[in-house]
PDB file of N, CA, C and O in Angstrom:
ATOM      1  N   MET A   1      -9.006   3.575   3.254  1.00  0.00           N
ATOM      2  CA  MET A   1      -8.165   2.395   3.301  1.00  0.00           C
ATOM      3  C   MET A   1      -7.527   2.139   1.940  1.00  0.00           C
ATOM      4  O   MET A   1      -8.137   2.363   0.894  1.00  0.00           O
ATOM      5  N   ALA A   2      -6.330   1.682   1.981  1.00  0.00           N
ATOM      6  CA  ALA A   2      -5.590   1.400   0.744  1.00  0.00           C
ATOM      7  C   ALA A   2      -5.693  -0.080   0.398  1.00  0.00           C
ATOM      8  O   ALA A   2      -4.682  -0.757   0.212  1.00  0.00           O
ATOM      9  N   LEU A   3      -6.922  -0.572   0.314  1.00  0.00           N
ATOM     10  CA  LEU A   3      -7.127  -1.988   0.036  1.00  0.00           C
ATOM     11  C   LEU A   3      -6.706  -2.361  -1.381  1.00  0.00           C
ATOM     12  O   LEU A   3      -6.346  -3.511  -1.634  1.00  0.00           O
ATOM     13  N   LYS A   4      -6.745  -1.408  -2.304  1.00  0.00           N
ATOM     14  CA  LYS A   4      -6.294  -1.686  -3.673  1.00  0.00           C
ATOM     15  C   LYS A   4      -4.825  -2.084  -3.651  1.00  0.00           C
ATOM     16  O   LYS A   4      -4.427  -3.053  -4.299  1.00  0.00           O
ATOM     17  N   LEU A   5      -4.032  -1.346  -2.915  1.00  0.00           N
ATOM     18  CA  LEU A   5      -2.603  -1.644  -2.804  1.00  0.00           C
ATOM     19  C   LEU A   5      -2.409  -3.038  -2.228  1.00  0.00           C
ATOM     20  O   LEU A   5      -1.606  -3.815  -2.745  1.00  0.00           O
ATOM     21  N   LYS A   6      -3.122  -3.358  -1.178  1.00  0.00           N
ATOM     22  CA  LYS A   6      -2.999  -4.671  -0.553  1.00  0.00           C
ATOM     23  C   LYS A   6      -3.358  -5.771  -1.545  1.00  0.00           C
ATOM     24  O   LYS A   6      -2.652  -6.775  -1.630  1.00  0.00           O
ATOM     25  N   ARG A   7      -4.436  -5.599  -2.290  1.00  0.00           N
ATOM     26  CA  ARG A   7      -4.851  -6.610  -3.259  1.00  0.00           C
ATOM     27  C   ARG A   7      -3.835  -6.776  -4.386  1.00  0.00           C
ATOM     28  O   ARG A   7      -3.554  -7.896  -4.811  1.00  0.00           O
ATOM     29  N   VAL A   8      -3.286  -5.663  -4.870  1.00  0.00           N
ATOM     30  CA  VAL A   8      -2.299  -5.735  -5.956  1.00  0.00           C
ATOM     31  C   VAL A   8      -1.036  -6.440  -5.472  1.00  0.00           C
ATOM     32  O   VAL A   8      -0.490  -7.288  -6.177  1.00  0.00           O
ATOM     33  N   LEU A   9      -0.574  -6.097  -4.281  1.00  0.00           N
ATOM     34  CA  LEU A   9       0.613  -6.757  -3.734  1.00  0.00           C
ATOM     35  C   LEU A   9       0.373  -8.261  -3.610  1.00  0.00           C
ATOM     36  O   LEU A   9       1.217  -9.069  -3.998  1.00  0.00           O
ATOM     37  N   GLU A  10      -0.781  -8.621  -3.068  1.00  0.00           N
ATOM     38  CA  GLU A  10      -1.094 -10.043  -2.901  1.00  0.00           C
ATOM     39  C   GLU A  10      -1.167 -10.756  -4.245  1.00  0.00           C
ATOM     40  O   GLU A  10      -0.727 -11.899  -4.367  1.00  0.00           O
ATOM     41  N   SER A  11      -1.725 -10.084  -5.260  1.00  0.00           N
ATOM     42  CA  SER A  11      -1.823 -10.711  -6.583  1.00  0.00           C
ATOM     43  C   SER A  11      -0.450 -10.931  -7.204  1.00  0.00           C
ATOM     44  O   SER A  11      -0.279 -11.807  -8.052  1.00  0.00           O
ATOM     45  N   ARG A  12       0.521 -10.141  -6.783  1.00  0.00           N
ATOM     46  CA  ARG A  12       1.903 -10.278  -7.265  1.00  0.00           C
ATOM     47  C   ARG A  12       2.710 -11.245  -6.414  1.00  0.00           C
ATOM     48  O   ARG A  12       3.871 -11.517  -6.721  1.00  0.00           O
ATOM     49  N   GLY A  13       2.110 -11.770  -5.348  1.00  0.00           N
ATOM     50  CA  GLY A  13       2.824 -12.678  -4.462  1.00  0.00           C
ATOM     51  C   GLY A  13       3.743 -11.974  -3.491  1.00  0.00           C
ATOM     52  O   GLY A  13       4.659 -12.589  -2.944  1.00  0.00           O
ATOM     53  N   VAL A  14       3.509 -10.678  -3.266  1.00  0.00           N
ATOM     54  CA  VAL A  14       4.311  -9.903  -2.325  1.00  0.00           C
ATOM     55  C   VAL A  14       3.537  -9.815  -1.019  1.00  0.00           C
ATOM     56  O   VAL A  14       2.449  -9.242  -0.972  1.00  0.00           O
ATOM     57  N   SER A  15       4.098 -10.381   0.038  1.00  0.00           N
ATOM     58  CA  SER A  15       3.424 -10.336   1.331  1.00  0.00           C
ATOM     59  C   SER A  15       3.578  -8.951   1.955  1.00  0.00           C
ATOM     60  O   SER A  15       4.464  -8.180   1.586  1.00  0.00           O
ATOM     61  N   LEU A  16       2.709  -8.660   2.894  1.00  0.00           N
ATOM     62  CA  LEU A  16       2.819  -7.381   3.598  1.00  0.00           C
ATOM     63  C   LEU A  16       4.123  -7.320   4.397  1.00  0.00           C
ATOM     64  O   LEU A  16       4.700  -6.247   4.573  1.00  0.00           O
ATOM     65  N   LYS A  17       4.574  -8.461   4.872  1.00  0.00           N
ATOM     66  CA  LYS A  17       5.851  -8.509   5.595  1.00  0.00           C
ATOM     67  C   LYS A  17       6.994  -8.127   4.655  1.00  0.00           C
ATOM     68  O   LYS A  17       7.861  -7.331   5.018  1.00  0.00           O
ATOM     69  N   GLU A  18       6.995  -8.695   3.451  1.00  0.00           N
ATOM     70  CA  GLU A  18       8.038  -8.372   2.472  1.00  0.00           C
ATOM     71  C   GLU A  18       7.989  -6.895   2.090  1.00  0.00           C
ATOM     72  O   GLU A  18       9.021  -6.231   1.989  1.00  0.00           O
ATOM     73  N   TYR A  19       6.775  -6.395   1.880  1.00  0.00           N
ATOM     74  CA  TYR A  19       6.638  -4.997   1.477  1.00  0.00           C
ATOM     75  C   TYR A  19       7.050  -4.061   2.600  1.00  0.00           C
ATOM     76  O   TYR A  19       7.669  -3.029   2.342  1.00  0.00           O
ATOM     77  N   SER A  20       6.720  -4.399   3.846  1.00  0.00           N
ATOM     78  CA  SER A  20       7.131  -3.546   4.959  1.00  0.00           C
ATOM     79  C   SER A  20       8.653  -3.534   5.091  1.00  0.00           C
ATOM     80  O   SER A  20       9.236  -2.504   5.431  1.00  0.00           O
ATOM     81  N   CYS A  21       9.301  -4.673   4.822  1.00  0.00           N
ATOM     82  CA  CYS A  21      10.769  -4.727   4.852  1.00  0.00           C
ATOM     83  C   CYS A  21      11.360  -3.841   3.761  1.00  0.00           C
ATOM     84  O   CYS A  21      12.336  -3.130   3.996  1.00  0.00           O
ATOM     85  N   LEU A  22      10.773  -3.883   2.577  1.00  0.00           N
ATOM     86  CA  LEU A  22      11.233  -3.046   1.478  1.00  0.00           C
ATOM     87  C   LEU A  22      11.143  -1.565   1.854  1.00  0.00           C
ATOM     88  O   LEU A  22      12.039  -0.783   1.538  1.00  0.00           O
ATOM     89  N   LEU A  23      10.061  -1.189   2.526  1.00  0.00           N
ATOM     90  CA  LEU A  23       9.875   0.206   2.929  1.00  0.00           C
ATOM     91  C   LEU A  23      10.728   0.576   4.143  1.00  0.00           C
ATOM     92  O   LEU A  23      10.957   1.755   4.412  1.00  0.00           O
ATOM     93  N   GLY A  24      11.193  -0.437   4.870  1.00  0.00           N
ATOM     94  CA  GLY A  24      11.974  -0.176   6.073  1.00  0.00           C
ATOM     95  C   GLY A  24      11.101   0.223   7.249  1.00  0.00           C
ATOM     96  O   GLY A  24      11.513   1.005   8.106  1.00  0.00           O
ATOM     97  N   ILE A  25       9.875  -0.327   7.281  1.00  0.00           N
ATOM     98  CA  ILE A  25       8.947  -0.037   8.371  1.00  0.00           C
ATOM     99  C   ILE A  25       8.421  -1.355   8.923  1.00  0.00           C
ATOM    100  O   ILE A  25       8.573  -2.404   8.298  1.00  0.00           O
ATOM    101  N   SER A  26       7.805  -1.293  10.094  1.00  0.00           N
ATOM    102  CA  SER A  26       7.248  -2.501  10.685  1.00  0.00           C
ATOM    103  C   SER A  26       5.938  -2.872   9.994  1.00  0.00           C
ATOM    104  O   SER A  26       5.317  -2.049   9.321  1.00  0.00           O
ATOM    105  N   GLU A  27       5.539  -4.119  10.174  1.00  0.00           N
ATOM    106  CA  GLU A  27       4.254  -4.552   9.615  1.00  0.00           C
ATOM    107  C   GLU A  27       3.106  -3.756  10.225  1.00  0.00           C
ATOM    108  O   GLU A  27       2.138  -3.440   9.534  1.00  0.00           O
ATOM    109  N   LYS A  28       3.203  -3.431  11.498  1.00  0.00           N
ATOM    110  CA  LYS A  28       2.172  -2.647  12.178  1.00  0.00           C
ATOM    111  C   LYS A  28       2.067  -1.257  11.554  1.00  0.00           C
ATOM    112  O   LYS A  28       0.963  -0.756  11.341  1.00  0.00           O
ATOM    113  N   THR A  29       3.199  -0.637  11.261  1.00  0.00           N
ATOM    114  CA  THR A  29       3.197   0.679  10.633  1.00  0.00           C
ATOM    115  C   THR A  29       2.580   0.602   9.243  1.00  0.00           C
ATOM    116  O   THR A  29       1.808   1.479   8.856  1.00  0.00           O
ATOM    117  N   LEU A  30       2.915  -0.440   8.491  1.00  0.00           N
ATOM    118  CA  LEU A  30       2.318  -0.622   7.171  1.00  0.00           C
ATOM    119  C   LEU A  30       0.808  -0.812   7.299  1.00  0.00           C
ATOM    120  O   LEU A  30       0.040  -0.232   6.531  1.00  0.00           O
ATOM    121  N   TYR A  31       0.385  -1.613   8.257  1.00  0.00           N
ATOM    122  CA  TYR A  31      -1.046  -1.815   8.488  1.00  0.00           C
ATOM    123  C   TYR A  31      -1.739  -0.477   8.758  1.00  0.00           C
ATOM    124  O   TYR A  31      -2.806  -0.200   8.209  1.00  0.00           O
ATOM    125  N   ASN A  32      -1.125   0.349   9.607  1.00  0.00           N
ATOM    126  CA  ASN A  32      -1.703   1.660   9.919  1.00  0.00           C
ATOM    127  C   ASN A  32      -1.813   2.532   8.670  1.00  0.00           C
ATOM    128  O   ASN A  32      -2.773   3.287   8.519  1.00  0.00           O
ATOM    129  N   LYS A  33      -0.849   2.428   7.793  1.00  0.00           N
ATOM    130  CA  LYS A  33      -0.891   3.202   6.542  1.00  0.00           C
ATOM    131  C   LYS A  33      -1.984   2.666   5.621  1.00  0.00           C
ATOM    132  O   LYS A  33      -2.720   3.442   5.012  1.00  0.00           O
ATOM    133  N   LEU A  34      -2.090   1.358   5.519  1.00  0.00           N
ATOM    134  CA  LEU A  34      -3.115   0.757   4.670  1.00  0.00           C
ATOM    135  C   LEU A  34      -4.520   1.069   5.172  1.00  0.00           C
ATOM    136  O   LEU A  34      -5.447   1.230   4.378  1.00  0.00           O
ATOM    137  N   MET A  35      -4.673   1.153   6.478  1.00  0.00           N
ATOM    138  CA  MET A  35      -5.977   1.430   7.069  1.00  0.00           C
ATOM    139  C   MET A  35      -6.299   2.925   7.101  1.00  0.00           C
ATOM    140  O   MET A  35      -7.416   3.311   7.445  1.00  0.00           O
ATOM    141  N   GLY A  36      -5.327   3.765   6.743  1.00  0.00           N
ATOM    142  CA  GLY A  36      -5.562   5.197   6.702  1.00  0.00           C
ATOM    143  C   GLY A  36      -5.332   5.908   8.021  1.00  0.00           C
ATOM    144  O   GLY A  36      -5.682   7.079   8.162  1.00  0.00           O
ATOM    145  N   PHE A  37      -4.748   5.216   8.989  1.00  0.00           N
ATOM    146  CA  PHE A  37      -4.469   5.847  10.282  1.00  0.00           C
ATOM    147  C   PHE A  37      -3.273   6.794  10.201  1.00  0.00           C
ATOM    148  O   PHE A  37      -3.225   7.814  10.888  1.00  0.00           O
ATOM    149  N   THR A  38      -2.312   6.441   9.353  1.00  0.00           N
ATOM    150  CA  THR A  38      -1.154   7.302   9.104  1.00  0.00           C
ATOM    151  C   THR A  38      -0.941   7.388   7.598  1.00  0.00           C
ATOM    152  O   THR A  38      -1.431   6.544   6.847  1.00  0.00           O
ATOM    153  N   GLU A  39      -0.215   8.400   7.162  1.00  0.00           N
ATOM    154  CA  GLU A  39      -0.014   8.624   5.736  1.00  0.00           C
ATOM    155  C   GLU A  39       1.306   8.026   5.263  1.00  0.00           C
ATOM    156  O   GLU A  39       2.251   7.863   6.035  1.00  0.00           O
ATOM    157  N   PHE A  40       1.343   7.706   3.982  1.00  0.00           N
ATOM    158  CA  PHE A  40       2.586   7.280   3.353  1.00  0.00           C
ATOM    159  C   PHE A  40       3.478   8.502   3.151  1.00  0.00           C
ATOM    160  O   PHE A  40       2.984   9.603   2.909  1.00  0.00           O
ATOM    161  N   THR A  41       4.790   8.306   3.251  1.00  0.00           N
ATOM    162  CA  THR A  41       5.741   9.389   3.013  1.00  0.00           C
ATOM    163  C   THR A  41       6.074   9.458   1.517  1.00  0.00           C
ATOM    164  O   THR A  41       5.752   8.546   0.757  1.00  0.00           O
ATOM    165  N   ILE A  42       6.705  10.523   1.121  1.00  0.00           N
ATOM    166  CA  ILE A  42       7.121  10.663  -0.273  1.00  0.00           C
ATOM    167  C   ILE A  42       8.093   9.541  -0.649  1.00  0.00           C
ATOM    168  O   ILE A  42       7.998   8.980  -1.740  1.00  0.00           O
ATOM    169  N   GLY A  43       9.006   9.219   0.233  1.00  0.00           N
ATOM    170  CA  GLY A  43       9.951   8.132  -0.027  1.00  0.00           C
ATOM    171  C   GLY A  43       9.252   6.796  -0.216  1.00  0.00           C
ATOM    172  O   GLY A  43       9.656   5.984  -1.048  1.00  0.00           O
ATOM    173  N   GLU A  44       8.202   6.575   0.561  1.00  0.00           N
ATOM    174  CA  GLU A  44       7.441   5.335   0.419  1.00  0.00           C
ATOM    175  C   GLU A  44       6.689   5.315  -0.904  1.00  0.00           C
ATOM    176  O   GLU A  44       6.571   4.263  -1.533  1.00  0.00           O
ATOM    177  N   PHE A  45       6.175   6.473  -1.334  1.00  0.00           N
ATOM    178  CA  PHE A  45       5.549   6.573  -2.652  1.00  0.00           C
ATOM    179  C   PHE A  45       6.549   6.208  -3.740  1.00  0.00           C
ATOM    180  O   PHE A  45       6.218   5.484  -4.679  1.00  0.00           O
ATOM    181  N   GLN A  46       7.768   6.709  -3.612  1.00  0.00           N
ATOM    182  CA  GLN A  46       8.788   6.441  -4.624  1.00  0.00           C
ATOM    183  C   GLN A  46       9.126   4.954  -4.674  1.00  0.00           C
ATOM    184  O   GLN A  46       9.288   4.392  -5.757  1.00  0.00           O
ATOM    185  N   LYS A  47       9.234   4.314  -3.514  1.00  0.00           N
ATOM    186  CA  LYS A  47       9.515   2.876  -3.483  1.00  0.00           C
ATOM    187  C   LYS A  47       8.349   2.083  -4.052  1.00  0.00           C
ATOM    188  O   LYS A  47       8.548   1.074  -4.729  1.00  0.00           O
ATOM    189  N   LEU A  48       7.139   2.539  -3.779  1.00  0.00           N
ATOM    190  CA  LEU A  48       5.966   1.877  -4.332  1.00  0.00           C
ATOM    191  C   LEU A  48       6.001   1.923  -5.856  1.00  0.00           C
ATOM    192  O   LEU A  48       5.669   0.945  -6.525  1.00  0.00           O
ATOM    193  N   LYS A  49       6.400   3.056  -6.386  1.00  0.00           N
ATOM    194  CA  LYS A  49       6.472   3.220  -7.842  1.00  0.00           C
ATOM    195  C   LYS A  49       7.520   2.282  -8.450  1.00  0.00           C
ATOM    196  O   LYS A  49       7.354   1.836  -9.585  1.00  0.00           O
ATOM    197  N   THR A  50       8.581   1.979  -7.726  1.00  0.00           N
ATOM    198  CA  THR A  50       9.584   1.054  -8.258  1.00  0.00           C
ATOM    199  C   THR A  50       9.084  -0.384  -8.229  1.00  0.00           C
ATOM    200  O   THR A  50       9.459  -1.186  -9.085  1.00  0.00           O
ATOM    201  N   VAL A  51       8.240  -0.720  -7.254  1.00  0.00           N
ATOM    202  CA  VAL A  51       7.715  -2.076  -7.133  1.00  0.00           C
ATOM    203  C   VAL A  51       6.578  -2.307  -8.126  1.00  0.00           C
ATOM    204  O   VAL A  51       6.467  -3.384  -8.712  1.00  0.00           O
ATOM    205  N   LEU A  52       5.734  -1.290  -8.310  1.00  0.00           N
ATOM    206  CA  LEU A  52       4.562  -1.402  -9.189  1.00  0.00           C
ATOM    207  C   LEU A  52       4.546  -0.240 -10.179  1.00  0.00           C
ATOM    208  O   LEU A  52       3.665   0.616 -10.101  1.00  0.00           O
ATOM    209  N   PRO A  53       5.504  -0.193 -11.110  1.00  0.00           N
ATOM    210  CA  PRO A  53       5.633   0.971 -11.989  1.00  0.00           C
ATOM    211  C   PRO A  53       4.444   1.181 -12.925  1.00  0.00           C
ATOM    212  O   PRO A  53       4.218   2.294 -13.399  1.00  0.00           O
ATOM    213  N   GLU A  54       3.689   0.128 -13.192  1.00  0.00           N
ATOM    214  CA  GLU A  54       2.572   0.260 -14.120  1.00  0.00           C
ATOM    215  C   GLU A  54       1.316   0.851 -13.478  1.00  0.00           C
ATOM    216  O   GLU A  54       0.340   1.138 -14.171  1.00  0.00           O
ATOM    217  N   TYR A  55       1.340   1.034 -12.157  1.00  0.00           N
ATOM    218  CA  TYR A  55       0.182   1.581 -11.448  1.00  0.00           C
ATOM    219  C   TYR A  55       0.404   3.030 -11.046  1.00  0.00           C
ATOM    220  O   TYR A  55       1.526   3.449 -10.762  1.00  0.00           O
ATOM    221  N   ASP A  56      -0.671   3.774 -11.028  1.00  0.00           N
ATOM    222  CA  ASP A  56      -0.656   5.124 -10.488  1.00  0.00           C
ATOM    223  C   ASP A  56      -0.698   5.012  -8.966  1.00  0.00           C
ATOM    224  O   ASP A  56      -1.605   4.387  -8.416  1.00  0.00           O
ATOM    225  N   VAL A  57       0.271   5.607  -8.286  1.00  0.00           N
ATOM    226  CA  VAL A  57       0.375   5.503  -6.836  1.00  0.00           C
ATOM    227  C   VAL A  57      -0.888   6.029  -6.154  1.00  0.00           C
ATOM    228  O   VAL A  57      -1.379   5.415  -5.207  1.00  0.00           O
ATOM    229  N   LEU A  58      -1.409   7.144  -6.621  1.00  0.00           N
ATOM    230  CA  LEU A  58      -2.607   7.708  -5.996  1.00  0.00           C
ATOM    231  C   LEU A  58      -3.800   6.767  -6.121  1.00  0.00           C
ATOM    232  O   LEU A  58      -4.636   6.694  -5.220  1.00  0.00           O
ATOM    233  N   TYR A  59      -3.878   6.056  -7.224  1.00  0.00           N
ATOM    234  CA  TYR A  59      -4.940   5.053  -7.379  1.00  0.00           C
ATOM    235  C   TYR A  59      -4.791   3.962  -6.322  1.00  0.00           C
ATOM    236  O   TYR A  59      -5.772   3.568  -5.691  1.00  0.00           O
ATOM    237  N   LEU A  60      -3.568   3.477  -6.130  1.00  0.00           N
ATOM    238  CA  LEU A  60      -3.341   2.373  -5.201  1.00  0.00           C
ATOM    239  C   LEU A  60      -3.654   2.732  -3.760  1.00  0.00           C
ATOM    240  O   LEU A  60      -4.095   1.876  -2.994  1.00  0.00           O
ATOM    241  N   ILE A  61      -3.435   3.972  -3.381  1.00  0.00           N
ATOM    242  CA  ILE A  61      -3.669   4.339  -1.987  1.00  0.00           C
ATOM    243  C   ILE A  61      -5.000   5.052  -1.771  1.00  0.00           C
ATOM    244  O   ILE A  61      -5.342   5.402  -0.641  1.00  0.00           O
ATOM    245  N   SER A  62      -5.751   5.270  -2.853  1.00  0.00           N
ATOM    246  CA  SER A  62      -7.044   5.923  -2.696  1.00  0.00           C
ATOM    247  C   SER A  62      -8.039   4.972  -2.044  1.00  0.00           C
ATOM    248  O   SER A  62      -7.873   3.752  -2.075  1.00  0.00           O
ATOM    249  N   GLN A  63      -9.061   5.550  -1.460  1.00  0.00           N
ATOM    250  CA  GLN A  63     -10.077   4.732  -0.815  1.00  0.00           C
ATOM    251  C   GLN A  63     -10.811   3.891  -1.837  1.00  0.00           C
ATOM    252  O   GLN A  63     -11.074   4.326  -2.958  1.00  0.00           O
ATOM    253  N   ASP A  64     -11.125   2.713  -1.438  1.00  0.00           N
ATOM    254  CA  ASP A  64     -11.895   1.793  -2.263  1.00  0.00           C
ATOM    255  C   ASP A  64     -13.360   2.005  -1.908  1.00  0.00           C
ATOM    256  O   ASP A  64     -13.863   1.403  -0.960  1.00  0.00           O
ATOM    257  N   MET A  65     -14.045   2.853  -2.659  1.00  0.00           N
ATOM    258  CA  MET A  65     -15.402   3.277  -2.321  1.00  0.00           C
ATOM    259  C   MET A  65     -16.389   2.106  -2.323  1.00  0.00           C
ATOM    260  O   MET A  65     -17.315   2.085  -1.512  1.00  0.00           O
ATOM    261  N   GLU A  66     -16.209   1.146  -3.207  1.00  0.00           N
ATOM    262  CA  GLU A  66     -17.111   0.002  -3.243  1.00  0.00           C
ATOM    263  C   GLU A  66     -17.050  -0.786  -1.959  1.00  0.00           C
ATOM    264  O   GLU A  66     -18.083  -1.185  -1.423  1.00  0.00           O
ATOM    265  N   ARG A  67     -15.857  -1.015  -1.462  1.00  0.00           N
ATOM    266  CA  ARG A  67     -15.692  -1.777  -0.229  1.00  0.00           C
ATOM    267  C   ARG A  67     -16.058  -0.937   0.982  1.00  0.00           C
ATOM    268  O   ARG A  67     -16.680  -1.447   1.914  1.00  0.00           O
ATOM    269  N   ASP A  68     -15.680   0.363   0.992  1.00  0.00           N
ATOM    270  CA  ASP A  68     -15.925   1.218   2.141  1.00  0.00           C
ATOM    271  C   ASP A  68     -17.405   1.454   2.369  1.00  0.00           C
ATOM    272  O   ASP A  68     -17.829   1.634   3.511  1.00  0.00           O
ATOM    273  N   SER A  69     -18.203   1.456   1.307  1.00  0.00           N
ATOM    274  CA  SER A  69     -19.621   1.746   1.451  1.00  0.00           C
ATOM    275  C   SER A  69     -20.428   0.482   1.788  1.00  0.00           C
ATOM    276  O   SER A  69     -21.602   0.575   2.149  1.00  0.00           O
ATOM    277  N   ALA A  70     -19.815  -0.668   1.673  1.00  0.00           N
ATOM    278  CA  ALA A  70     -20.538  -1.917   1.951  1.00  0.00           C
ATOM    279  C   ALA A  70     -20.665  -2.172   3.432  1.00  0.00           C
ATOM    280  O   ALA A  70     -21.245  -3.179   3.837  1.00  0.00           O
TER     281      ALA A  70
END
């Protein structure tokens, strides 16, 4: 799950609805990507980098082991 990405977006005041619009995908599709059911595309990685340039994209979408193991 890409919970790190979700938390960072929320801390910036960016809703999942706003972020899904930026990516040009539905909220359901974004949810599926965040939950790990489907993968992010290269284009989505590039857009993520423009929104959060100070973060490593792979870090943001990597599994959150602390939360996943709880």
